[in-house]
C-alpha positions in Angstrom: 14.9 2.5 20.2 18.3 1.8 21.4 19.2 0.1 17.8 17.6 3.0 16.1 20.0 5.0 17.8 23.0 2.8 17.2 22.4 2.3 13.4 21.6 6.5 13.2 24.9 6.7 15.4 27.2 4.5 12.4 25.3 6.1 9.9 26.5 9.6 10.6 30.3 8.2 11.5 30.1 6.7 8.0 29.3 9.9 6.2 31.5 11.9 8.2 34.5 9.8 7.2 33.1 9.6 3.8 32.8 13.0 3.7 36.2 13.5 5.3 38.0 10.8 2.8 36.4 12.9 -0.4 37.4 16.3 1.1 39.8 17.7 -1.7 41.4 14.2 -2.2 43.3 15.0 0.9 43.4 11.1 2.4 46.0 12.4 5.0 43.9 14.6 7.4 42.7 12.9 10.6 39.3 12.0 11.2 37.2 14.4 12.9 36.3 13.2 16.8 32.6 12.1 17.0 30.5 13.9 19.6 27.5 13.5 21.2 26.4 16.6 20.3 26.8 15.3 16.5 24.7 12.6 17.0 21.9 14.7 19.1 21.7 17.1 15.8 21.2 14.3 13.4 18.5 12.9 15.6 17.2 16.4 16.1 17.4 17.0 11.9 15.1 13.7 11.9 11.9 15.3 11.2 13.7 18.4 9.2 15.3 15.5 6.6 11.9 13.9 6.4 10.4 17.1 5.1 13.2 17.6 2.9 12.6 13.5 1.2 9.1 14.7 0.9 10.1 18.3 -0.9 12.6 16.2 -3.3 9.6 13.7 -3.9 7.4 16.8 -4.9 10.1 17.7 -7.2 10.9 15.0 -8.7 7.4 14.2 -9.8 7.4 17.4 -11.4 10.3 16.3 -13.1 8.3 12.9 -14.1 5.3 14.9 -15.7 7.4 17.5 -17.5 9.1 15.0 -19.1 5.9 13.1 -20.4 4.9 16.3 -21.3 8.2 16.9 -23.5 7.6 13.0 -24.8 4.2 13.5 -26.0 5.6 16.7 -27.7 8.5 14.5 -29.3 5.5 12.4 -30.5 3.7 15.7 -31.9 0.7 13.8 -30.2 -1.4 17.4 -29.4 -3.9 15.8 -27.2 -1.9 13.7 -24.8 -0.1 17.2 -24.4 -3.1 18.7 -23.5 -3.5 15.9 -21.1 -0.2 16.0 -19.7 -0.1 20.0 -19.6 -3.0 19.7 -17.1 -1.3 17.0 -15.1 1.5 19.0 -14.9 0.0 22.5 -14.0 -1.6 20.5 -10.9 2.0 18.6 -10.0 3.6 22.6 -9.5 0.4 23.8 -7.8 1.1 21.1 -5.1 4.7 22.3 -4.7 5.5 22.9 -1.4 8.7 25.3 -0.7 8.2 25.9 3.1 11.3 23.8 3.4 13.5 25.7 2.0 15.4 29.3 2.9 13.4 32.4 2.4 15.0 33.7 -0.4 14.7 30.1 -2.2 10.9 29.9 -1.0 10.4 33.5 -3.2 12.1 31.8 -6.2 10.4 28.4 -6.4 7.1 30.9 -5.5 7.7 32.6 -8.9 9.0 29.4 -10.7 5.8 27.1 -10.0 3.7 30.0 -10.3 4.8 30.9 -13.6 5.0 27.3 -15.3 1.7 26.6 -13.8 0.0 29.3 -15.9 2.3 28.0 -18.9 1.4 24.1 -17.9 -2.6 25.5 -18.1 -2.3 26.9 -21.3 -0.9 23.8 -22.8 -3.7 22.1 -21.9 -6.0 24.2 -23.8 -3.8 24.9 -26.6 -2.8 23.5 -30.4 0.3 21.8 -30.9 2.3 25.0 -32.2 1.3 26.7 -29.3 2.0 24.1 -26.9 6.0 23.8 -27.6 5.8 27.7 -27.5 4.7 27.2 -23.5 7.1 24.9 -23.3 10.1 26.4 -23.8 9.3 29.0 -21.2 8.4 25.7 -19.0 11.8 24.2 -19.3 13.3 27.3 -18.3 11.3 27.1 -15.2 12.0 23.6 -14.5 15.4 24.1 -15.1 15.8 26.9 -12.5 13.7 24.7 -10.1 16.6 21.7 -10.1 19.4 24.4 -9.9 17.6 25.3 -6.5 16.1 21.6 -5.1 18.7 19.2 -6.8 17.7 16.3 -8.5 18.2 12.3 -7.6 19.0 11.7 -11.4 21.4 12.9 -13.8 19.8 15.4 -16.4 21.0 16.8 -19.7 20.5 20.0 -20.9 19.8 19.9 -24.3 19.6 22.9 -27.1 17.9 22.9 -30.5 19.9 26.0 -32.1 16.8 26.1 -34.8 13.5 27.1 -32.6 12.5 30.7 -32.1 16.2 31.5 -31.8 17.7 28.6 -29.8 16.0 26.8 -27.0 16.7 24.5 -24.2 15.1 21.3 -22.8 15.7 18.7 -20.1 16.1 15.6 -20.7 16.7 11.7 -19.0 19.0 11.1 -22.1 22.1 12.4 -23.9 20.0 11.4 -26.7 18.7 14.1 -29.0 14.6 14.1 -29.3 13.1 17.5 -30.0 10.1 18.3 -28.5 10.3 21.7 -30.6 9.8 19.8 -33.9 8.8 16.2 -33.5 8.9 14.3 -36.3 10.0 17.1 -38.5 13.6 17.6 -37.3 13.4 15.0 -33.9 17.5 14.8 -33.9 17.7 18.7 -34.2 20.0 19.7 -31.4 22.8 19.0 -28.9 23.1 18.2 -25.7 24.9 20.8 -23.8 25.6 20.3 -20.0 24.7 17.2 -17.8 23.2 18.1 -14.7 24.1 16.8 -10.9 
């Protein structure tokens, strides 16, 4: 227990010094003194951090399933997209937003309900219809990431041709278009980096 307290104390000091040294690039500001009160708060918050890490893991699981679905659409694989639509619907349904603020919880609940409905449609549809629903899921997942954040660098890509212009998220800057697949695989551009 003593080692744990000392390790947590060192971690808090390191994070505090890092935050201060990075703040607005001003290196001449004195470091804030450490206090027992700050240390106690970090110990009290460890359960909240564990819950937050669990929530982050659930958001990352949604992203993983989203990217797998995107890849199936890029590959024009209707059957695989059906299977992955069902998987994504399940993952979305398991998301628990209880560690977020009240307003974020409501936003996340709305996002998850909408995305789940569209993922379920993907699990039952032909590829053209799957792509229509994927456009909406892409917006929902982008909205989710705006609230939950992500541990990975993501890229928002844009296809100007599909349905008046459509976005999707990717782990790569390389354009692999899920809306057209092999018909127009490289149609689009990277719009922005997220994170």
